[in-house]
C-alpha positions, -999 to 999 in steps of 0.1 A, spaced: 371 -101 -747 338 -100 -764 312 -72 -760 288 -97 -745 314 -105 -718 320 -69 -710 283 -64 -703 282 -91 -676 282 -81 -640 316 -85 -624 321 -86 -587 352 -107 -581 346 -109 -543 308 -115 -546 304 -88 -520 270 -71 -515 272 -41 -491 235 -42 -484 237 -78 -472 269 -75 -451 282 -42 -437 316 -58 -430 335 -27 -438 315 -7 -414 322 -32 -387 359 -32 -393 364 5 -402 384 12 -370 407 -18 -378 408 -16 -416 443 0 -417 456 -26 -393 442 -54 -415 459 -38 -446 492 -38 -427 488 -74 -416 477 -88 -449 505 -71 -469 531 -68 -441 530 -31 -447 538 -32 -484 504 -16 -492 520 17 -479 544 16 -508 517 8 -533 496 37 -521 525 61 -521 532 52 -557 496 56 -568 493 89 -550 524 100 -570 508 89 -602 476 108 -594 496 139 -585 515 137 -618 483 137 -639 468 170 -650 436 178 -631 418 205 -612 390 182 -598 396 147 -585 370 122 -572 385 94 -552 359 66 -552 356 40 -524 381 61 -505 378 40 -473 399 55 -445 414 81 -469 448 66 -471 454 76 -507 443 112 -501 465 115 -470 495 106 -492 483 129 -520 477 161 -500 513 169 -492 521 168 -530 495 193 -540 494 218 -512 504 247 -533 482 239 -563 446 249 -571 432 214 -569 399 202 -555 394 167 -541 362 148 -532 367 116 -512 337 93 -514 327 60 -498 295 41 -493 304 35 -456 297 63 -432 320 47 -406 348 45 -431 343 82 -439 342 90 -402 377 74 -398 389 93 -428 377 126 -414 395 119 -381 427 110 -400 425 142 -421 422 164 -391 426 201 -401 434 190 -436 398 178 -440 391 214 -450 409 207 -482 388 176 -490 350 172 -495 338 140 -479 308 125 -496 288 93 -489 285 78 -524 280 44 -540 307 40 -566 284 19 -587 256 45 -589 269 81 -585 237 99 -593 247 130 -574 278 135 -597 270 152 -629 280 140 -663 315 151 -675 321 171 -643 355 160 -630 390 158 -644 403 127 -627 388 97 -610 408 73 -588 399 41 -570 422 19 -550 419 -17 -539 381 -16 -541 372 -28 -576 375 -64 -565 346 -58 -540 324 -38 -565 307 -46 -597 336 -33 -616 317 -29 -649 293 -5 -632 321 14 -614 341 18 -646 310 29 -666 302 55 -639 338 67 -640 336 71 -678 303 90 -674 315 116 -648 349 122 -664 353 152 -687 365 144 -722 402 137 -719 398 130 -682 420 104 -664 411 72 -646 437 59 -621 432 25 -606 452 6 -580 441 -30 -578 450 -67 -574 468 -81 -604 488 -112 -613 524 -123 -610 535 -131 -645 553 -164 -634 526 -190 -627 546 -208 -600 551 -176 -580 514 -166 -585 503 -200 -572 527 -198 -543 514 -163 -534 478 -175 -536 486 -205 -514 503 -183 -489 474 -159 -488 449 -188 -484 467 -198 -452 477 -165 -437 448 -143 -446 421 -163 -427 444 -166 -396 454 -129 -396 418 -117 -404 403 -139 -377 428 -126 -351 424 -89 -361 386 -90 -363 379 -111 -332 365 -139 -354 346 -119 -380 352 -141 -411 336 -117 -437 366 -94 -443 391 -120 -453 365 -141 -471 357 -113 -495 392 -101 -499 407 -135 -506 380 -144 -531 385 -110 -547 422 -115 -551 417 -150 -566 390 -140 -591 402 -106 -602 414 -104 -638 450 -101 -648 465 -66 -656 462 -73 -693 425 -84 -691 415 -55 -669 431 -32 -696 409 -50 -722 378 -45 -701 386 -8 -698 391 -6 -736 358 -24 -743 340 1 -721 354 31 -740 386 41 -724 418 47 -744 455 52 -740 455 25 -713 487 17 -696 495 -3 -665 524 -6 -640 529 -38 -620 541 -34 -584 557 -60 -562 562 -85 -591 525 -80 -600 507 -86 -568 490 -53 -576 490 -30 -607 483 7 -614 462 13 -645 459 47 -660 434 54 -688 419 84 -706 383 92 -716 382 101 -753 
C-alpha cells in the first residue's frame, strides 16, 4: 500500500455521527443487536480480545469507542488484583450511560469519558500504555483513529484492535456476505422497530473493511511495528496487536 493511499480518509461504513446519531438511538438495544447479528458469537470474540488485552503489559489502558462497555466488563475480572487503570471512552453519551449502568459498583474502577476517537484532544501525547478499540474502526475514519492511537501511546505501547476481517476462502466469504445481506436487514429492522440506519452502516462496514493482511499494512504505514493478527471464527473478525516504536 502506497503512502498516498495511507493518507486517504477511510470510513468503511461511510458513517458520520454528527449527521446520524444512530448509536444514541439504539444504545439500549445495542447488545441485543450484537447477539442477533452474530448469534451470540460476538461474546466469544470479546472474551478473547479481553484476554489478549489482559495479557499485555500496561498500567494505563484507554478503550476507545467503548460502546456499552462489553470489553471492559470482560476485562475487569482478570485484573482485579493488579494496579491497572482503565479509561472507557465513547462519543455517545447514551452509550456511556448504558456502560455505567452495566458496570454498577465496578464503575469506580473505570473512568468514563466522552471522547471522539478521531480527535482525542484531551488525551496528552505519549500518556497511556495500551489502547484498545473493538468493532468500531469500520464506522470511524480509521486512519485518524490509528494516528491518534499512535500519538497517545507511550513508546513501546500496545495497540489492540478487534475488527471485521475476511474469511480466507473466497466462496465462504461470499456466502457469509450473502447471508449477512439477507439476515442483517431483517434482524436489524425487527430489533430497531424499523430504524434502517444501524444495519445499513454495519453491513457496508463489513463489506468494505480491509482484509486482516491489508489492515496490518495500514498500521505499518502509519508507524506501528511488530504487528500480528489472529483470525477468529474462520476470519469473520480478527484481533490485531501492534507496538509503537
